[in-house]
C-alpha positions in Angstrom: 109.2 87.1 91.6 111.2 85.5 94.5 113.9 87.8 96.2 115.4 85.7 98.5 118.3 87.8 100.2 121.7 85.7 100.6 124.0 88.6 102.7 122.1 90.9 104.9 123.8 93.4 107.4 121.3 96.1 107.4 120.3 98.2 110.1 117.6 100.2 110.7 117.2 102.5 113.3 114.4 104.8 114.6 114.9 108.8 114.3 111.8 110.0 115.1 107.9 108.8 117.2 104.8 110.9 117.2 103.8 111.0 120.5 101.9 107.8 121.2 104.9 106.2 120.2 104.6 104.9 116.5 107.9 106.0 114.6 107.7 108.8 112.1 111.3 107.9 110.7 113.5 105.1 110.5 117.0 105.7 108.7 118.5 102.3 107.1 122.0 101.6 105.7 123.9 98.3 105.3 124.6 95.9 103.4 122.0 94.1 101.9 122.5 91.5 98.8 119.6 90.0 97.3 118.9 87.3 94.3 116.2 88.2 92.0 114.2 85.1 90.3 111.9 85.2 87.7 109.4 82.2 89.2 108.6 81.2 85.5 111.8 81.0 84.1 114.2 80.9 87.6 115.8 83.0 85.2 117.8 84.7 88.4 120.4 88.4 89.0 121.8 89.4 92.0 122.6 92.8 92.7 123.4 95.1 95.9 121.1 97.0 97.6 123.6 98.3 99.9 122.8 102.5 99.7 120.3 105.1 102.9 117.8 106.2 103.4 115.1 107.3 105.5 110.8 106.2 105.6 109.1 108.6 106.6 105.1 107.8 108.0 102.2 109.7 108.7 100.6 109.5 112.1 97.9 106.1 111.2 100.9 104.1 109.7 101.1 104.0 106.3 103.7 105.6 104.6 104.9 109.0 102.8 108.5 109.1 102.2 111.3 106.9 100.8 114.2 108.6 100.5 117.7 107.6 99.9 121.4 107.6 98.2 121.9 104.0 95.6 121.5 101.6 95.0 117.8 99.9 97.0 114.8 98.3 95.5 111.7 100.4 94.8 108.5 98.1 93.6 105.8 99.3 92.1 102.8 98.5 91.0 100.5 98.7 88.0 98.4 101.4 89.9 101.1 104.1 90.5 102.2 107.2 88.5 105.9 105.6 87.5 106.4 101.8 85.6 105.7 99.1 87.4 108.5 96.7 88.7 110.7 96.0 90.8 113.4 98.8 90.1 117.2 98.7 91.2 118.1 102.4 91.8 121.4 103.6 92.5 122.0 108.1 92.4 119.4 109.7 95.1 116.1 108.9 94.2 112.9 109.9 96.1 109.3 108.1 96.4 106.0 109.7 98.3 102.8 107.3 98.6 99.7 109.7 98.1 96.7 108.7 101.0 95.2 106.1 98.9 98.5 104.1 99.0 99.6 104.8 95.4 103.0 105.6 95.4 105.2 108.7 92.3 108.4 109.4 91.9 109.2 112.6 92.5 113.1 113.0 92.3 115.1 109.9 90.7 118.8 111.6 89.9 120.9 108.5 89.5 120.9 104.7 87.1 117.2 103.2 87.2 117.2 99.2 86.6 113.6 97.6 85.9 114.7 93.7 86.8 111.3 92.6 85.9 112.2 94.0 82.3 115.4 92.4 83.4 114.1 88.9 84.3 112.0 88.6 80.8 
């Protein structure tokens, strides 16, 4: 899948840093429009991912939590504890990463579209 960006007015703000200066929490907001393109067939859908959210990192730099009010996108792998695919979610969603890098979605309130299924 290819994800060409159509419009990007998304802003990122660092809300918190660790004592060494590395990012602890980033905040995201602003307009983000993306085309999702099936690399095999060329089928394309356009989605608005202009939600807002915050992302927390562990001290060593790995992701810990991504929470947001949609719409926004979440990519999940076959090894994650949630159906694989690129999900466009709307409503309130929280994605967490365990220390092994496996993703979980402990909070999912609202709609979800698996773009891989949409373009299949």
